[in-house]
Legacy VTK file of the C-alpha trace (Angstrom):
# vtk DataFile Version 3.0
C-alpha trace
ASCII
DATASET POLYDATA
POINTS 378 float
-59.540 44.869 -93.973
-62.297 42.424 -93.162
-59.602 39.966 -91.557
-58.344 42.933 -89.336
-61.880 43.795 -88.285
-62.425 40.209 -87.336
-59.377 39.979 -85.261
-60.279 43.131 -83.378
-63.793 41.879 -82.705
-62.309 38.627 -81.213
-59.981 40.613 -78.977
-62.698 42.808 -77.668
-64.935 39.810 -76.994
-62.210 38.123 -75.047
-61.537 41.222 -72.953
-65.255 41.570 -72.106
-65.283 37.834 -71.024
-62.324 38.424 -68.729
-63.899 41.507 -66.943
-67.172 39.522 -66.542
-65.285 36.625 -64.745
-63.272 38.964 -62.402
-66.349 40.852 -61.237
-67.693 39.463 -57.929
-71.191 37.807 -57.972
-74.043 40.080 -56.700
-75.265 37.475 -54.209
-71.588 36.419 -53.003
-71.274 36.262 -49.137
-68.908 38.840 -47.513
-65.514 37.550 -47.019
-64.690 36.132 -43.521
-62.994 38.569 -41.133
-59.422 37.921 -40.129
-58.938 36.087 -36.900
-57.755 39.302 -35.116
-61.214 40.841 -35.777
-63.301 37.669 -35.171
-62.488 37.027 -31.694
-60.475 39.923 -30.103
-61.138 38.540 -26.542
-60.037 34.939 -27.321
-56.427 34.228 -26.046
-54.087 32.991 -28.643
-52.178 29.721 -28.364
-48.597 30.337 -27.041
-49.530 33.464 -25.032
-47.764 33.703 -21.732
-49.827 33.322 -18.469
-49.465 37.188 -17.680
-51.341 37.973 -20.925
-54.280 35.888 -19.934
-55.331 38.024 -17.073
-55.086 41.323 -18.960
-58.298 42.839 -20.020
-59.103 42.457 -23.737
-58.319 45.665 -25.771
-61.050 47.344 -27.677
-60.847 46.803 -31.542
-60.093 50.542 -32.126
-57.054 50.448 -29.896
-55.901 46.984 -30.652
-52.735 48.120 -32.415
-51.586 49.919 -29.366
-51.774 47.087 -26.959
-51.119 44.083 -29.008
-49.396 41.476 -27.125
-46.473 39.963 -28.938
-44.277 37.238 -27.767
-40.618 37.938 -28.673
-37.649 35.708 -28.901
-34.494 37.656 -29.687
-31.441 35.832 -28.521
-33.488 34.698 -25.588
-34.973 37.980 -24.674
-38.325 37.645 -23.028
-41.816 38.812 -23.860
-42.867 42.260 -25.246
-46.162 43.756 -24.319
-46.564 46.882 -26.269
-45.680 48.260 -29.675
-43.025 50.730 -28.427
-40.913 48.004 -27.028
-41.425 46.042 -30.199
-40.314 48.976 -32.399
-37.336 49.497 -30.132
-36.127 46.027 -30.217
-36.698 45.641 -33.975
-34.588 48.958 -34.570
-31.673 47.373 -32.431
-32.108 44.049 -34.228
-31.893 45.596 -37.604
-29.169 47.955 -36.803
-26.977 44.962 -35.856
-27.589 43.494 -39.391
-30.398 41.199 -38.478
-33.962 40.748 -39.803
-37.086 40.285 -37.877
-39.422 37.422 -39.086
-42.698 35.946 -37.858
-42.830 32.286 -37.242
-45.669 29.935 -36.804
-46.444 27.391 -34.177
-44.194 24.816 -36.005
-41.196 27.361 -35.902
-41.415 27.972 -39.830
-40.802 31.582 -40.930
-43.966 33.077 -42.436
-43.084 36.550 -43.300
-40.704 39.476 -42.541
-42.132 41.880 -40.005
-41.787 45.623 -40.669
-44.398 46.909 -38.150
-47.144 45.969 -35.765
-49.685 46.459 -38.286
-48.307 43.553 -40.470
-49.281 41.420 -37.550
-52.714 42.597 -37.366
-53.221 42.025 -41.121
-51.869 38.617 -40.675
-54.935 37.886 -38.422
-53.159 36.941 -35.360
-53.408 38.011 -31.611
-49.931 36.675 -30.626
-46.968 36.320 -32.982
-43.611 35.029 -32.022
-40.741 36.975 -33.535
-37.260 35.634 -34.169
-34.198 37.534 -34.861
-32.617 35.758 -37.928
-28.917 35.780 -38.278
-27.416 37.470 -41.337
-23.778 36.880 -40.467
-22.341 33.947 -42.463
-19.119 34.184 -40.459
-20.792 34.288 -36.949
-19.692 30.803 -35.997
-16.061 31.324 -37.046
-13.897 31.846 -33.927
-11.779 34.739 -34.908
-9.486 35.114 -31.720
-9.284 32.933 -28.667
-7.048 32.627 -25.677
-6.924 29.580 -23.411
-5.292 29.076 -20.069
-3.542 32.310 -19.969
-1.329 32.595 -16.988
0.865 35.308 -15.576
2.100 35.016 -12.014
0.327 37.212 -9.538
-1.936 38.729 -12.265
-3.683 36.134 -14.375
-4.792 32.587 -13.685
-6.166 30.247 -16.383
-7.905 32.888 -18.380
-9.917 31.822 -21.280
-12.100 33.773 -23.709
-13.144 33.878 -27.278
-14.943 36.047 -29.855
-16.457 35.091 -33.212
-16.619 37.094 -36.334
-19.536 39.546 -36.426
-19.886 39.256 -32.568
-19.447 41.836 -29.772
-18.125 40.446 -26.490
-17.810 42.453 -23.455
-15.317 42.211 -20.724
-16.461 43.394 -17.233
-14.690 43.420 -13.934
-13.856 45.734 -11.078
-10.527 47.741 -10.801
-7.739 45.181 -10.818
-9.822 42.290 -12.298
-7.112 41.695 -15.061
-9.356 42.554 -18.027
-6.821 44.883 -19.707
-3.990 42.826 -18.485
-5.364 39.777 -20.251
-5.799 41.652 -23.505
-2.303 43.148 -23.324
-0.772 39.836 -22.748
-2.663 38.314 -25.642
-1.375 41.016 -27.923
2.254 40.727 -26.821
2.369 44.112 -25.211
3.009 42.358 -21.805
4.922 39.045 -20.990
2.909 35.971 -19.788
4.009 32.651 -18.420
1.840 30.236 -20.487
-1.128 30.402 -22.919
-2.698 29.082 -26.049
-3.777 31.756 -28.367
-5.332 31.228 -31.672
-6.458 33.545 -34.548
-8.874 32.008 -37.014
-8.022 28.554 -35.613
-4.376 28.857 -36.091
-1.951 29.134 -33.124
-0.131 32.444 -32.808
2.223 34.181 -30.475
2.535 37.920 -30.853
5.842 39.372 -29.430
4.675 43.000 -29.844
1.663 45.033 -30.842
3.006 45.494 -34.152
2.929 41.931 -34.957
-0.708 41.809 -33.793
-1.550 44.782 -35.971
-0.041 43.057 -39.071
-2.106 40.006 -38.247
-5.342 42.058 -38.212
-5.838 42.502 -34.516
-5.992 46.096 -33.225
-6.364 47.731 -29.881
-8.104 51.133 -29.191
-6.410 51.744 -25.774
-7.985 53.198 -22.594
-5.580 56.175 -22.344
-6.159 57.478 -25.784
-4.474 60.913 -25.085
-1.195 59.011 -23.969
-1.443 55.851 -26.136
-3.966 56.418 -28.918
-3.157 59.784 -30.406
-0.407 62.416 -30.829
-2.397 65.380 -29.515
-0.146 68.125 -30.954
-0.049 66.506 -34.453
-2.643 67.068 -37.338
-5.489 64.825 -37.675
-4.439 63.248 -41.090
-1.071 62.343 -39.564
-2.611 60.553 -36.732
-4.888 58.629 -39.120
-2.232 57.638 -41.512
0.744 56.948 -39.076
0.265 53.228 -39.244
0.262 52.779 -42.971
2.593 55.374 -44.298
4.211 52.903 -46.614
1.101 52.812 -48.646
1.614 56.459 -49.813
5.404 56.118 -50.275
6.808 56.711 -53.754
10.586 56.604 -54.257
11.188 57.269 -50.682
8.817 60.207 -50.485
5.250 60.467 -49.201
2.590 61.386 -51.578
0.835 63.938 -49.528
-2.252 64.093 -51.853
-2.869 60.397 -51.402
-2.246 60.565 -47.665
-4.773 63.390 -47.294
-7.389 61.591 -49.411
-7.012 58.505 -47.246
-7.315 60.462 -44.050
-10.567 62.328 -45.465
-12.081 58.996 -46.391
-11.463 57.450 -43.034
-12.664 60.451 -40.978
-15.686 61.023 -43.240
-16.825 57.381 -42.552
-16.971 58.114 -38.839
-18.356 61.845 -39.236
-15.285 63.368 -37.399
-16.178 67.014 -36.732
-13.205 69.249 -37.548
-12.433 72.471 -39.395
-9.601 70.892 -41.335
-7.531 67.597 -41.437
-4.565 69.878 -40.606
-6.171 70.703 -37.231
-4.524 69.188 -34.204
-6.208 66.275 -32.533
-5.683 67.627 -29.182
-8.124 70.577 -30.093
-10.963 68.086 -30.698
-13.616 66.945 -28.236
-13.123 63.630 -26.526
-15.720 61.880 -28.796
-14.021 63.180 -31.884
-10.601 62.210 -30.631
-11.861 58.617 -30.134
-13.225 58.587 -33.564
-9.723 59.524 -34.946
-8.230 56.577 -33.119
-10.748 54.235 -34.580
-10.469 55.876 -37.949
-6.757 54.699 -38.114
-8.117 51.105 -38.681
-11.755 51.519 -40.152
-10.526 51.071 -43.656
-8.009 48.283 -43.126
-8.289 44.526 -43.153
-8.993 44.089 -39.451
-10.184 40.666 -38.029
-10.332 41.568 -34.337
-11.222 45.029 -33.027
-10.523 45.568 -29.276
-11.780 48.696 -27.514
-10.646 49.354 -23.973
-13.121 51.823 -22.233
-14.218 53.261 -25.513
-16.589 56.049 -24.005
-14.595 57.048 -21.001
-14.471 60.919 -20.748
-16.902 61.328 -23.545
-20.332 63.183 -23.426
-23.719 61.377 -23.724
-24.392 62.448 -27.208
-20.977 61.375 -28.542
-21.366 57.987 -26.591
-24.276 57.133 -28.825
-22.311 57.876 -31.851
-19.401 55.554 -30.628
-21.917 52.789 -29.948
-23.179 53.023 -33.530
-19.609 52.908 -34.745
-19.028 49.729 -32.642
-22.023 48.059 -33.959
-21.140 48.915 -37.419
-17.665 47.188 -36.869
-19.611 43.933 -36.147
-21.833 44.345 -38.927
-18.919 44.312 -41.202
-17.960 40.964 -39.880
-15.309 42.119 -37.433
-14.885 40.218 -34.142
-15.245 43.047 -31.436
-14.148 42.957 -27.805
-15.228 45.866 -25.586
-13.533 46.293 -22.212
-15.846 48.574 -20.006
-16.721 49.256 -16.456
-20.181 50.379 -17.353
-22.827 47.517 -17.282
-25.450 49.428 -19.119
-23.009 49.983 -22.029
-22.126 46.226 -22.240
-25.783 45.403 -21.884
-26.578 47.477 -25.005
-23.699 46.582 -27.219
-22.804 42.855 -26.504
-23.813 39.468 -27.422
-21.944 37.903 -24.550
-20.248 39.412 -21.360
-17.042 37.743 -19.912
-16.634 38.660 -16.258
-13.308 38.712 -14.398
-12.260 38.905 -10.810
-8.892 38.924 -9.284
-7.345 37.677 -12.462
-9.791 34.915 -13.152
-12.800 34.524 -15.500
-15.731 33.862 -12.862
-18.537 33.753 -15.427
-19.937 34.444 -18.839
-23.240 35.987 -19.218
-25.504 35.409 -22.637
-27.828 38.076 -23.695
-30.978 36.257 -22.222
-29.357 37.016 -18.782
-28.290 40.524 -19.413
-31.307 41.984 -17.500
-29.941 40.429 -14.224
-27.422 43.271 -13.416
-26.998 41.655 -9.900
-25.862 38.506 -11.462
-23.067 40.440 -13.411
-21.970 42.042 -10.198
-21.975 38.892 -8.137
-19.592 37.301 -10.648
-17.441 40.545 -10.703
-17.065 40.458 -6.765
-16.371 36.728 -7.066
-19.360 35.322 -4.843
LINES 1 379
378 0 1 2 3 4 5 6 7 8 9 10 11 12 13 14 15 16 17 18 19 20 21 22 23 24 25 26 27 28 29 30 31 32 33 34 35 36 37 38 39 40 41 42 43 44 45 46 47 48 49 50 51 52 53 54 55 56 57 58 59 60 61 62 63 64 65 66 67 68 69 70 71 72 73 74 75 76 77 78 79 80 81 82 83 84 85 86 87 88 89 90 91 92 93 94 95 96 97 98 99 100 101 102 103 104 105 106 107 108 109 110 111 112 113 114 115 116 117 118 119 120 121 122 123 124 125 126 127 128 129 130 131 132 133 134 135 136 137 138 139 140 141 142 143 144 145 146 147 148 149 150 151 152 153 154 155 156 157 158 159 160 161 162 163 164 165 166 167 168 169 170 171 172 173 174 175 176 177 178 179 180 181 182 183 184 185 186 187 188 189 190 191 192 193 194 195 196 197 198 199 200 201 202 203 204 205 206 207 208 209 210 211 212 213 214 215 216 217 218 219 220 221 222 223 224 225 226 227 228 229 230 231 232 233 234 235 236 237 238 239 240 241 242 243 244 245 246 247 248 249 250 251 252 253 254 255 256 257 258 259 260 261 262 263 264 265 266 267 268 269 270 271 272 273 274 275 276 277 278 279 280 281 282 283 284 285 286 287 288 289 290 291 292 293 294 295 296 297 298 299 300 301 302 303 304 305 306 307 308 309 310 311 312 313 314 315 316 317 318 319 320 321 322 323 324 325 326 327 328 329 330 331 332 333 334 335 336 337 338 339 340 341 342 343 344 345 346 347 348 349 350 351 352 353 354 355 356 357 358 359 360 361 362 363 364 365 366 367 368 369 370 371 372 373 374 375 376 377
């Protein structure tokens, strides 16, 4: 009993000693304020010249007017928190993370909101969009020197896994013709086409599909769906052999597959036995995409994916397309709408009169005139 009391006494003494060491001294100087609070008027190193002439914000409103230098795939500077939050949302939605870096370019922390930057004691922070795609540098699909008399001349393009590449041009520019020739839908005179670095030549769209290259066509009612056929049959028409058992289709498995695919894209319908033609344009497009969403697809090509779709449904389609890239698919979007390509794409390939007249990287997306000039061929 005496030994137990001695041990308890030693433990108690040790705890009291630890508490005493942790307590701050009475005469200790107050901690230095963060740099952001010490000198709110002092410009930080690396701030752009436009920020130097701006009036210094009051401390109580600092979080609302913090100047942040942003570098996301070459996009310029951001001067208020709303723009920062918007770019952060887009960046993270595409599978990236936002990190702060110091003057040496070393990552210092992941950024979740503007308040993080204030707590770090900095007036100006450089943000970088860190790539999360391990396959981003793998060229999934490429066409070089694609020629077709009177239609295409030396057309070359490529798309990497996890990347969205746009194809823009005026009517008759040859965008759709280039894709159709690449997939074997139309004949061409000469070309070098590769898939994951290996030369290929598709003789028809079925061969392209079996190789993991799919096309969502521009004319979805004529080429993408059977409007008078139930939803589930449209979804499973390309993979019926998967549900075959002794020459008969296992309807239960077929319906389960269709439900899983349509649920992934939130297709709004009363029943999978409802005809596709009775759905809205946006839901019809979701059904077309759902045919491939749960399959081994390497390259996903969409021709005018939001044509004839209302504004609300467009946003849903955009999220689906971004989700395809996030899964590691290489995505090509053919569109006549510049804002659509500016929102979705990493690069835009521009065509005019059957030729590629330019390629615009994200840092130049804001210059819509440059895109149009290339499309006109001037």
